[in-house]
N, C-alpha and C positions, 0 to 999 in steps of 0.2 A: 660688235666687238666680242661678244660671248663666243661666237663660232671661231673667231680667230684665236682666242685663248685655247679652245679645244684643239685646234690645229697645231698651235705652238707646243702644247703638251705632248702631242704625238711626235713632233720633231725631237723634243727632249727625250722622250721614251726611246726613240730610235738610237739616239746617241748613247744612252745608258745601256741599251741592249748590246750595242757594238762593243762598249767597254767591258761588259760582263763576258761576252764571248771571247774577247782577246786576252782577258786577264790571266788565264793559265797558259796561254800560247806564247805570249811575248817573251817571257824569260827563256823558253825553249828555243826561240829563234835568235837568241843572243841580244835582244833589246833590253837594255838596262832600265826598264820602266816597270816597277813592281806595282801592278794593279791588284794582285791577288788579295792582299789584306783588305782592300776596299770593295771586293766583290759583294759581300752581304749588303753594304750600304747602297751600291748601285741597284741591287735587286729590289730593295724596299722602296727606294725612290722611284724606280721604274714602275712598280706596282701602284704607287700613289698617283703617278702621272697618268697611267692608263685608266685607272678607276675614275679619276677626276674628269678625264676626257669623256668617258662613257656617261657619267652623270650630267655633264654639260649637254651632251646630245639628247639625253632624256629630258632635260629642262627645255631645250629648244622645241621638242615635240609637245610638251605640256603647255607651253606658251604660244603655240601655233606660229612659230617663226618661219613663214613661207619664203623668206629670202634665202634660206638654206635649201638647196635643191633636193637633198635626200628627204627632208621634212615635207616639202611640197609634193613630192612624188609618192609619199607613203602615209599621209595623214590628211585630216580634214577637221574643220571646226566642229562638225557634228559628230565626230568620232568620240566614243566613250573614253574617259581618262585611262581606264584600265587597258584598253586596246591601244591608246597612244603610247603607253609604256611598252607594251608588247611589240608595237610597231618599230621600236628601236632595233630589235633583232629580226623584224619581219622582212627586211630587204637585204640586198647584198652587202652594201657598205656597213650598215649597222651590225649585221650578224658577224662580219669579219672583225669589227672592233670589239664586239662582245667576246668572241673567241680569244682574241689577243689579251683582253683584260682578265679573263678567267685564267689564262695561262700565266700571266704576270702575277696574279694573286696566289695561285698555287705555288709558283716559284718562291714567293715570299714566305709562304707557310712552311715549305720544306727548308728554307734557309733558317727560319727561326727554330725549327724543331730539331734539326740535325747539325752535326759538328762541321768542322772545317777540314775534313779529310780530302785527299786528292780526288777520291771518287766523286764527292759532291761538288768540288770545284769544276771538274769536267762536266758533270751533269748540268750544272747551272750555265756553263759556257755553251753547251749544245742547245739548251732551252733559250738562251739569249740569242743565239744565231737564228733559231727558228722564228722567234718573235721579231727579230730584225728583218728577216725576209718578208714576213706577213705585214709588218708596218710599212716597209718600203713599197710593197704592193698596194697598200691603202693610199699612201701619199702620192704615188705616181699615177695610178689609174682608177682609184676607187675612193677618193677623198669624201668622207661623210660630212665634211663641213664646207664643201664647195658652195659658193654663193650664186644666186640667180640675179645678176645685176646687168643692166639697170631695170629690167622688166620683172619686178616682183609680183607674183600672182596674188590676187585677192583671196583666193580659195585654193586649197590643196586638192590633188587628184583623189585622195582617199586611199586607205589601205585596201588591198585586194579583198573583196567580200568573202572569198573562201577562207581567208586567214582570220576573219573576225569570229573567232571561236576560242573557247578556253584551251583547246589543243595548242594554239599558238603560244600560250603562256607557259605550257609545260613541255611540249615536245622538243622545240629547238634548243632551249637551254640544257636539257638533259643530254641531248646528243653532243652539244659542244663541250660539256663537262666530260663526257666520255671520250671525245676526241683529245681533249687536253690530257686526260689520264693516259691515253696511248702515246701521246707526245712525251710525257714523263717517262714512260716505259722505254721508249726509243732512246731518250737521252741517257737513261740509266744503262741501257745496253751498250751504247757507245762509250760511256764512262767506264763500264766494266771491261771493255776491250782495251781501253787506254791505260787503265790503272792496274798495275800488277802488285800493289802493296798488300792486297788482301786476296784470299781465294775467291774464285767465282761463286762458290756456294753462298758466301756472305753477301756478295753483290746482288745475286738473284733473290736472296731472302729479303733484302731491302726493297727490291722491286715489287714484291708480292702484294703489299697493301694497295699500291697504286693500280696494279692490274685488276684487283678485285673491285676497287671503286670504279675504274673505267668500265668493267664488265657490267656492274650493277646499273650505272647511269645509261649505258647503251641499251641494256635490257628495258629500263623504264622508258627511254626515248623511243625505241621501236614499238613498244606496247602502246604508248600514248599516241604515236603517229598512226598506228593501225586503228585505234579507237576513234581518232579524229577523222580519218577518212570514212569510217563507217557512219559516223554521225553527220558529217558536214557535206559530203559529196552527193548524197542522195541515191547512190546506186545500190546500197545495201550490202556491199562486200567489205571485207576486212583486209585483203591483201591482193594486189593486182599484178605482182612481179614487175612493177614499173621500174625502169632503170634508176630513178631517184630513190625509190624505196630500197632497192638493192644496194645502193651506195652506202647506206648506213647499216644494212643487215650484214654485208660481207665483213666489215671490221668486227662486228659482234661475234661472228663465227670464229674469227682469228683470235679475238680476245678470250673467248671461251677456251680455246685450245691453249693459249698462253697461260691462263690461270691454272689449268690442270697441270701443265708442264712445270710451272714453278712449284706447285705443291709436290709434285713427284720429285723434282730436284732437291727440295728441302729435306724430303724424307730419305732419299736414297743416294744423294750426292752424285747424281748422274744427269745426263741429258741437258746440261746447262747450255750447250751450243744450240740445241733445239729451242730453248727459251729465248735466247738472244735473237735467233732467226725470226721467231714469231713476233717478238717485240718490234724489230725493224720492219717486218712485213705489215704488221697491224697499222702502224702510223703511215707507212707509205700508201696503204690502201685508203686511209682517211683522206690523204691529199689527192689521190686519184679520183675518189668519189666526189670531192669538192670540185675538181676539174669538170667532171661530168655534169654536176648540178649547175655550175655557174658559167660554163662556156657556151651553153646553148646548143651543144652538139647532139643532145638527145631531146626529144619532144616529150614533155610531161606537164601535167597541171601543177606539179611541185617545183618545176625548174625555174631558175631565174632567167631574165632576158638574155638573149644571145649577145655576147661581147667577145670578139676574137682576142682583144688585148688581155682581158681577164683570163680567158682560157689559156693563152700562151704563157702568162705569168705563172698560173697554177701548175701547168704542165712542166715548166722549167723548175719550179720548186720541188715538184714530185721527183723529177729526174735527179736533181742534186741530192736530195735526201736518200733516195734509193741507191744511187751509185756509190755515194760516200759510205753509207751504212753497210751495204753488202760487200763492197771492196774491203773494208776494214775487217769484216767478219771472215772473209775468205783468207786474208793474210794471217789471221789468228787461228784458223781452223785446225791446222796440225796439232797445236797445243791444246785444243779443246777435245780432241778425240780421246775417249776413255773406253776401256774394255767393258762391255755390258755382260754381266753374269746374271742369268735369270731364266726361269722356265717360261715357255710360251704361254702357259696358262697361269702365270703369276699376275699379281695386281698391276705391277708396273708395265708388263707387256700389254695387258688389256687397255690400260690408260693411254699408252702410246698409240695403239691401234685406233682408239677413239679419237685421239688428236689428229691422226691421219685422215679419218673419215670427215672430220670437221674441215680440214684443209682442202680435201677433195671437193666437198660441198661448196666451199668459198670459191675455189677456182672454177667450178662448173657454173656457178651463178655469175661470176665475173665474165666468163666467156660468153654466156648467153646475153649479158647486158651490153658487151662491147662488140660482139661479132657483127651485128647489123651496121654499126658505124664503120668498122674496118672493111666490111664487104662493099659498102657504098663508096668509100675512098678508093678501093682497088678497082672496082668494076664500073662505078658510076650508076649502078642500079640499086634500088632500095628493097630490102626484105625486112620481115618482122619475125621476132622470136617471142612467142607467147607462152601462156600458162602451161600448155601441154608439154613443152620442152622442160620447163623448170620442174613441174610436178613429176615427170617421168624419171628425173634424176634425183631430185631432192627427197622425195618420199622414201624410196628404197635406202638412200644414204642415212636418212633420219632413223629408219628402222634398225639399220646396222649399228648406228651410234647408240641408240637406246638399248640394244642388246648388250653392248659392251658397258654402257653406263650403269645398267642394273647389276651386272655380274661383278664388275671390278671391285666395288667396296667389300664384297663377300669373300674375295680371294685373299690368299696370304701373299706377303712379300717374298719374292725370289723363288718360292716353291709352289707347286700346285697342291690342291687339297682334294683328294678323291671323294671325301664325304660331302663337301660342298658341291662338287660337280654332280653327284647323284641327286642332291636336292634341287639344283638348278635344272637338271634334265627333267625331273618330275614337274617342276613349276612351269617350264616351257611347254611341256605336253598339255598341262591343264589350260594354260593361256591360249594355246593353239586350238584346243577343243572348244573352248568357250567362244573364241573368235569365229570359228567355222560355224558353230551353232547360231550365233547372232547373225551372221551373214545369211544363213538359210532361213531364219525366222523373219528377219526384218527387211531383206531385200529380195527382189524377184530374180536376180541373177548374180552370179559370182562377181565380186568386185575386189580386185587385188589391193587397191589402195585402202579400201575400208578394212580389209583383213590386216594389212600392215599397221594401220593406225590403231585399230582396236587391240591388236596383239601388243604393240608398243606401250599403250596405256596400261593394260593389265600387267604386263611384264614389269614395268617400272614400279607400279603399286605393290606387286607381290614381292619384288626384290627389296624394296625399301622397307616394307613391313617385316620381312625376314631379317634384314640387317638390324632394324630397331629391336626386334625380339632378342637377337643374339647380343646386342650391345647392352640392353637392359639386364639380361640374364647375367652378364659378366660385370655389371656395374659395381664399382668399389667405393665410389664417392671421391676418389683421388683424381687429380688432373683436370685439365680444361677440355670438356667434351663439347664445347660450343661449336667447334669446327665440324664435328660429325653430325650434329643436329642441323646445322645450317646446310650441310650437304644434302641431308634427307629432305629438308623443306624445298631446296632448289630442285631436286629430282621430282618431288611431288608437284611442284609448279609446272615442270615440263610435262608431266603426265596429264595434268588438268588442261593445259593448253592444247595438247594433242587430242584429248577427248572432246574439247569444245570445237576444235577445227574439224574433226572427223564427223561429229554429229551434225554440225551446222551445214557441212558440205553435202551429206548424203540424205538428211531427213528434213531439210528446209522445204517449205511449200510456198509457192508464189503465184500470184495472178496479176496480170496487166489488163486493165479494163477501163471502159468509160463509166464514170459515176457522176451523179448529180443528186440534188436534194430528194430524199425519199427512196433512193435506190439502195439495195443491199447486196451483200455477197457473203457466202459461208466458205470458210477456209480453215482446215485443221480443227474443226469442231467449234470454231468461234464464228460469230455473226458480226459483220461489219456493216453499219447502216450510216449512209451519208445524210446528216441532219441539216446542214446549212453551209453556205459560203459567206464568210465574214471578211470585212476589210480591217486591217490592223495597221496602225501608224507607229513608227519608231523614230527616234532622233536621226538615224542614218538611213532608214529604208521604210518603204510602205510594202504591204503584203496582202495578197489574197490568201485567206486561210480557210481550209476545210474543217468543219467540225464533224468528226466521225465517231459514232458510238460503237463500242465493242461490248458484245454480250458473250458470256461464257457458255459452256456446254449445257448448262441447265437453264439457259435463256435469262440468266440474271445479269444485271448491268455490271460491267467490269470497269470500264474507264471510257473517257473521251480522249481521242487523239486529235492533234491539231497540226497536220502537215501544212507547210506554207510555200507559196511561190513569191519570193522576195524580189523587189526591185529597188536597187540602191539609188538614193537621191543624187549622189555625186556623179555617177557615170552611167546610170540607167542599166547597169548590169543585172541580169536576173539569175538567181540560183534557187535551188529547191532545198528547203529545210525539212528534214523528216520528222514525223511524229512517231515516237517510240514509247511503247509500254514495256518496261523492263521487269523481269522477275528472275529468280535464281535458275529456273529451268528452261525458260524460253523468252525471246523477245518478239513482240508484235510490232512490225515495222511498216509504216506507210509513208510513201513519198508522193508528191503532187507534181504532175507534169504540166504540159501546155494546155491551154483552154481549147476544147474541141467544139463547143457551141456556147450559146449564151449562158447556160447553166451547167454544162458538163465539162469535166476535166479528165485528163489521162491520170489514172491513179494506179500505183503499184502497191499491192498488199503482200506482205511476206510474213511467214511464221518461221522463226529461226531458233531451233532448240539448242540449248546449252551454249549459245554463242558467247555469252558473257564470261564463260569459264576460260576463254582464250586470254582475256585480260586479267582475270583473277589469278590465273597461273603465272602470267607475266609479273604481276605485282608481288606474288609470293617469291618468285625468283629474285626480284630486285631487293626485297627486304631481307631475304636470306643472305645475299651477298653483303648488304650493309651491316647486318648483325655481326659479321666477322671483324668489323672495323671499330667496334666499341673499344674505348680506351682500356688498357690493361688494368688500371686502378679500379675501374668499375667492375670488372670481372672478379678481381681479388676481393673487393668489398662484398660482392654478391656471394662468393663462396664462404667468406668469413661470417656473414650474418646468417647463412643457412643453418649451421648447427645451433645457433642461439634460438632461432625461430622454432627449430625442432624441439629443443628443450622446453621452451615456453608452451608449445602445443601439447607436449606430454604432461 
């Protein structure tokens, strides 16, 4: 009966979403049914219904109710309780319900925080329509509460072993919160196009916090997804340019451009049409990525099972959202065009060029991800697009973006600054000289991508340091400087991630060899000695575990690493769990492959310098974005107490 209550709540939620979506439309259509005053009530009741439905599904997992098909397919009595909770969003149906529930909760928060202006009525109507589409998709083809009757299994199939990692707890929720943030931006863009009671600048200013939150959550989601793949898949890499990875990375690029476009529009009262275009495009790409992940049209370890019904439904929703959004934008486009006055070397011009680079990068990655599918449909033959294509396009575009990213904050608005240009020219020459010197000293041959990566890192660090120096020199103590410092930290995070990616790509060392007890190998100055093979038992799996001692360059004991070959009890699936020794400057990474003889296994030993800085930079970017969302009262209190603390200190 519990599952039926959850299903009933979803049906109630669908009804409330439809009422919310129709509330500002019906009076315009001549229908004398005034639902607009009740829209906030519909939104809050809808949020309660969705969250209650999600909690019911969580309860069904915790009590091992295998009469529910989704629970039986994604859980097991031997699964840890923490992973049972994470399994709620570990499969298709539950993750869609989680997405809808987060969107409903966010709608409720916006309803409580903001007034009843026409802009917000339209915004909630659009969000209600999106939720109605997703819930209808759940009810028709992806019901998370569907029963397995009469043949109720005694035991569940278990959660995919690859998903039984802390990454599952962090990565998908962050991505879904980011997707919801872009949905809010999309709804705000449509509302801004429909509501003429306020200027576009005001509408875009109201959109800015949601864009920042969406960007911060997508940053964290992509960073944790990369870290999860590095830890769990046993291959030692951190990005594979997999279509499913790209499906969440492409919206992040568009969200980055959107955030900067909104900042630019707030400052200069220009480019609002660009912001609206990016808001519509960002959410459309979220839906397109969802189609790629859930339809089974692409092959990936991250993808869900193939289901043409799901794919068709998501493609239909993507088409509706895109066509409606861009058609409305085109209709309003003549009224959005405003004369742009500014020098090509002004701050706004560089920011716009940076946004263009981000958009070109997103389109390039989208083309590389979808082209094999389009080619197969058109010709019946299959081709693959791999890392060489993506790297050859993305790395130069990243370099150009970093060049603009470093220079833009130092430039003036509207006019160029000859003094700053001279300083930047000198800084660029120094960065180029250092990069060329490092290439000559550390590599045996010229490497263009290494040169671009090292230059980008040095350039961002140099420009950020120069900007901070100028900012602190002109500091008066007045105003809110939090935005500028957050920008500096975000750019610092980008520089650290580029440094980690460049160093780990060019200076990692790796050996693939047979190893058994008593055998050793020296790599990167470290000595790895295979001490023993052990058997490990866990509630959900058993494992063969290698005990490998690591000695440092002075032959001192450093650590024991324990790579495993895990076999899960529920489905006999085998995966490799890496043994990793982490430090600030390098990771020692060991993965265990198949048994080659009674005592020997295939062992991969890797030395990965500065690889952890990739995720340190991602976290810095994420928290830099979140820091801009602190409540205004907290900032005012901070500024008010600062003089008092200074007096006490004196």
